[in-house]
C-alpha positions, -999 to +999 in steps of 0.1 A: -388+137+103-361+144+078-371+158+045-352+147+014-340+183+009-326+188+044-289+192+047-287+164+073-308+140+052-284+149+022-254+144+043-265+109+055-273+098+020-238+109+008-221+092+037-241+058+033-233+057-004-196+066+001-191+041+030-207+014+010-183+019-019-153+024+005-159-010+021-158-026-014-127-006-024-147+010-051-143+046-039-114+064-056-094+087-036-106+119-055-142+109-048-133+102-011-121+138-008-151+151-027-176+133-005-158+143+027-158+179+016-196+178+009-201+164+044-182+191+060-200+218+039-233+201+050-223+206+087-214+169+092-176+169+100-179+139+123-195+119+094-165+131+072-140+117+097-159+086+100-157+081+062-120+086+062-116+060+090-137+035+071-118+041+038-085+037+055-096+004+072-106-012+039-080+003+016-048-002+035-028-012+004-037+019-016-006+037-031-018+070-018-029+058+016-008+085+033-030+113+016-061+098+032-044+097+066-033+133+062-068+146+052-083+125+080-059+143+105-070+177+091-105+169+098-099+157+133-079+187+142-107+209+130-131+191+153-106+197+183-095+161+184-058+169+187-048+134+199-067+117+171-050+141+146-016+132+160-022+095+158-034+099+120-003+120+113+020+094+128+004+067+106+008+090+075+044+093+083+047+055+088+035+050+054+053+078+038+082+091+061+093+118+037+059+136+036+070+171+047+036+186+052+027+158+077+057+166+098+047+203+099+012+194+109+023+169+135+045+196+150+014+219+152-006+191+168+021+189+195+020+227+198-018+226+202-013+200+229+010+223+248+041+202+241+064+229+227+095+208+230+080+180+209+068+205+183+102+220+179+119+186+178+095+175+151+103+206+129+140+203+135+139+167+124+122+177+093+147+205+086+176+180+091+159+155+068+158+182+041+195+189+041+197+186+003+179+218-005+164+220-040+133+233-057+111+205-041+123+208-005+132+244+001+096+255+007+090+228+033+124+235+050+117+272+052+082+265+066+096+242+093+122+267+103+095+295+103+074+274+126+104+268+150+110+306+151+074+314+157+070+290+186+103+297+202+095+334+200+063+326+218+081+309+248+107+338+249+136+318+236+146+347+215+180+335+206+167+301+192+140+318+173+164+343+158+187+314+147+158+295+130+145+325+112+180+334+100+183+300+084+149+304+067+160+338+054+193+325+040+173+300+021+146+325+010+157+361+015+124+372-001+103+358+027+092+390+042+073+375+072+105+358+083+125+390+079+099+409+099+102+385+128+139+382+126+145+420+128+119+423+156+138+396+175+171+414+171+156+446+184+142+429+214+176+415+222+194+448+216+215+432+188+228+462+169+227+467+140+192+452+139+193+452+101+224+430+097+228+424+060+251+396+048+259+379+015+228+358+017+207+385+035+206+415+012+198+448+030+169+456+006+151+423+013+155+430+051+142+465+047+112+452+026+104+427+053+107+451+083+074+457+100+060+493+104+064+489+143+100+479+139+107+506+115+093+532+140+119+519+166+147+519+140+144+553+120+129+587+127+118+590+092+081+598+090+080+599+052+094+564+048+072+552+076+042+564+056+055+547+024+062+515+044+026+515+057+012+520+023+033+493+008+023+469+036-013+476+031-011+471-006+009+440-006-003+422+025-037+434+034-049+438-002-082+447-017-112+426-010-136+415-037-170+433-041-185+466-033-180+484+000-204+472+027-213+507+036-226+522+004-218+558-004-254+567-007-260+556+029-282+583+047-266+600+077-282+598+111-311+622+119-300+653+138-314+641+171-304+604+167-274+590+185-243+584+165-231+548+164-194+546+172-177+513+169-143+505+184-124+475+170-095+462+190-077+430+202-065+448+233-097+457+252-084+441+284-053+446+308-031+461+281-019+495+274-048+502+251-073+488+275-059+510+303-060+540+280-096+535+267-116+523+297-123+557+312-130+573+278-156+545+272-170+551+306-172+588+300-190+589+266-223+608+266-248+579+260-275+604+252-256+613+220-235+583+213-243+546+211-210+527+217-201+493+201-170+474+211-157+447+187-132+425+204-108+405+183-082+395+208-071+363+226-096+341+243-089+345+279-110+351+312-123+386+315-100+408+337-110+438+357-103+462+329-122+442+303-152+439+327-153+476+331-152+481+294-181+455+288-201+474+314-193+508+299-203+501+263-239+497+249-229+465+229-199+441+233-195+419+203-168+392+202-156+388+166-125+367+170-142+335+157-156+354+126-135+358+095-128+392+082-158+392+057-181+380+085-169+406+110-172+433+084-207+422+076-216+423+113-203+459+117-222+470+084-255+454+098-250+473+130-250+505+108-220+520+125-214+556+116-178+560+127-155+530+131-124+534+151-094+511+145-075+508+178-050+483+164-034+496+133-006+473+122+000+457+157-003+421+169-037+405+162-048+435+141-077+427+118-070+453+092-088+436+063-120+441+082-116+479+075-108+471+038-144+460+033-154+495+043-181+485+067-187+521+078-188+554+060-162+569+082-131+549+094-106+564+120-070+555+131-065+562+167-048+552+200-033+518+194-008+525+167+019+552+166+016+562+130-003+565+098-020+536+081-012+545+045-045+528+035-072+539+010-099+536+036-087+552+068-101+586+064-090+603+096-063+600+122-067+615+157-037+631+172-026+662+191-007+694+179+025+682+197+026+648+180+016+661+146+021+699+143+005+716+113+038+713+091+041+676+098+005+666+083+022+659+051+036+626+066+000+612+071-024+598+045-054+604+067-069+638+075-054+646+111-078+660+136-066+671+171-077+664+207-059+680+236-036+650+245-035+618+226-028+597+257-059+590+277-053+571+309-072+552+336-072+572+369-088+542+386-060+517+380-049+498+411-016+507+426-001+485+453-006+500+486+027+490+499+055+508+481+088+488+479+121+503+491+151+507+469+168+480+487+139+455+479+142+466+443+179+461+441+187+497+438+214+516+458+202+542+484+230+566+479+230+568+441+211+589+416+188+565+396+183+571+360+155+548+347+141+537+314+112+512+317+104+510+280+106+477+262+141+466+251+131+469+214+131+506+218+168+509+229+191+517+199+228+519+197+226+557+195+203+559+225+225+536+246+256+556+237+239+588+249+229+572+281+265+559+287+279+594+281+254+606+308+266+578+332+303+586+326+297+623+335+277+615+366+298+588+384+275+584+414+246+572+392+230+540+379+207+531+351+176+510+359+160+492+329+132+467+325+147+433+321+150+417+287+160+384+301+194+371+312+210+370+279+199+406+269+208+420+303+243+406+300+246+419+265+238+455+278+262+453+307+289+442+282+280+472+260+283+494+290+317+482+297+327+488+260+316+524+265+339+526+298+310+523+322+313+497+350+286+468+341+273+468+376+258+503+371+233+488+348+205+474+369+173+456+359+137+455+371+121+421+368+086+419+354+059+424+378+021+426+380+009+461+370-001+474+405+033+464+418+051+479+388+034+512+392+043+512+430+080+509+423+083+535+396+089+564+421+122+547+434+139+563+404+150+600+402+146+606+365+132+588+335+154+589+304+134+584+272+144+565+240+145+578+204+132+572+178+105+553+195+097+570+228+077+562+258+039+562+254+017+548+282+050+541+301+056+580+302+020+585+315+026+558+341+059+575+352+044+610+354+013+597+373+036+582+398+055+615+402+087+605+382+097+633+358+104+621+322+132+638+301+125+632+264+143+640+231+117+652+205+120+638+170+099+642+139+078+610+136+047+601+154+064+576+178+093+601+183+070+629+194+045+611+215+064+613+247+068+650+242+030+652+240+026+633+273+053+655+291+037+687+278+002+675+291+019+669+325+031+705+326+068+697+321+076+715+288+111+722+299+118+685+301+115+683+263+149+684+245+155+693+208+190+678+205+210+650+220+234+676+233+205+693+252+193+660+265+228+652+278+232+686+295+197+684+312+203+649+325+237+656+339+224+689+355+195+671+373+219+645+386+243+672+399+214+691+415+190+664+430+175+690+453+163+711+424+149+680+406+131+670+439+113+704+439+101+697+404+089+662+415+070+677+444+053+702+420+045+675+395+027+654+422+008+685+437-004+696+402-011+661+389-049+660+390-051+696+375-030+686+345-043+681+310-029+646+311-055+635+337-084+657+323-102+627+309-136+644+310-121+671+287-105+645+265-138+626+260-156+659+252-130+669+226-131+634+212-168+636+208-166+670+191-141+653+167-167+626+160-193+653+154-169+670+129-163+637+111-200+630+108-207+665+097-182+660+068-200+629+059-234+647+059-219+674+037-201+650+014-167+661+026-153+628+040-117+630+029-100+607+005-067+593+018-037+608+000-015+581-014+002+601-041+038+590-051+042+567-022+058+540-043+085+566-052+089+577-016+093+541-006+121+535-032+139+566-021+137+557+016+151+522+011+183+537-001+188+561+027+210+556+058+179+551+081+199+546+113+216+580+112+187+600+097+177+611+132+208+632+133+196+656+106+179+688+113+144+693+100+154+714+070+181+690+060+158+660+063+132+675+040+159+687+017+173+652+014+140+639+002+134+668-022+168+663-038+162+627-043+127+634-059+143+659-082+169+631-093+141+607-098+119+631-118+149+638-142+147+602-152+110+596-149+087+626-144+065+623-112+034+642-105+033+671-080+020+662-045+012+681-013+042+667+005+078+673-009+073+669-047+066+706-051+096+716-072 
């Protein structure tokens, strides 16, 4: 029996009273909205929708009928009734054809139903209706264009997405989200310069909008990357309300108790991060560590890698349906001692969870190639090649080292049958340079260096991972502009991971990119016996490949300058027999290399966790250093970022010191541990 105080009874009472008044046209629109909201909060969304339907049926002449239809559609969509929502939105637009938000939501309904073409058509129609741009319409037009860009990017129509986002930016250059996606799209299409300022697209707005990941592929400037991460965290992630969920006076674990380690990621599946972590999770000492995996990724069937991860951890918790506060509370309730952020500022990241400080120690590791610049990431795990002692100034976190920062899965499946060069579209009688990195990592400077190598080694080709027909053709044209026959640029079509791994050895030498080098791709190449030639920079992403190559025992494949990179690549092409001997040694020594010593990696990782917990016990948990980062950001914005990689280390640091001195002459700034030590 329902008690008068029960939510269900209260909801039915609200519904009956509101329906009675709606049928008599005695329920004002504001009270309709209020009653429907109360029903939703009482857990009765179906009754809220029924109330809207009744009100519409008996109030068809109301001057704001379209608002009732619109809210009715919102409720239906929340309940998963996409068809019903679309019908309600069509009726809303029949009553008020110029209601822009209904056009936006109808496009979303088409998108949810899987009809991307209809969604884009709906938003384009709205954009064209709003040709007269003024204060009332610009926001809706920008939103429609942004929706077009987002959806077209998702279906790999990169050119169409870029065009829509450019129109949005020309209307609102301050829209950082649109700038972020627009620059990323240009990088993925190898459109140089990626930051293409114009009269209605000021360079400063584009730099402000650029994501941390895009910046890592654009400039080898670790100081500006730190400042960019800090600015993003402050302006986008923000500060949650309330006290930290893990109070400072929380007691540490007893000496004989298992430490609780929480890993948070959207990529605990068949993904570079999942491939890297699965053996680590399988190798943890369960007598000393209790492992929690918090998954916030896409809802998809479990693959082999995810199934192994689920079996390896003590607790698998799916948090994707929880909001950030709920997820943080769940982590706090689990009394996690050390919480590891495996996403950083990558796709599907849930950074605001960490802002609630749900654990006393928070760590940045594995999924993101750089610093977080946040006030709550206490540590970053790296290795001495990626972050040597003198480069720790570029990171807000306290940096702790393991042997190699690229764990891998030695159990990954490789197709038994290896393809031939002919099957892969490669010539049998040529030296094959390869770069199987994503297209977004190829810069104009990197491509020019590759072309100089090809021009000097006429019996060679360059094998790249396809970027799609348009991008492939753009790179072939760029080759011709450099004096290299376009047919010497070949492309590998995307393939399932086991087949992709099997074809890697068809190449002779892997040429890395700068400033964002190969990460797991380098580990894959070396695992398959393909040597990797890399150019070591100064930032995290620009030094990661050098770490992987070092761990594989190929230190002499690490170059300090573009001139050395050119000389080594051409030397190997002229002496393939010598390179073949190095490849043979690479394969023979593979399982003895530090790169594949996963047991050693896990033990060192666990000792790092012990050190972090020891710091917590002794009250020494570090405070992230965010000093002067607003100043560093303003300086970095004005630098020639694309050419900064050509500076030597001393010249790079001197550049910032000089700018800091100029700044301080006008407005004194405090000393910091980085470069403001004048």
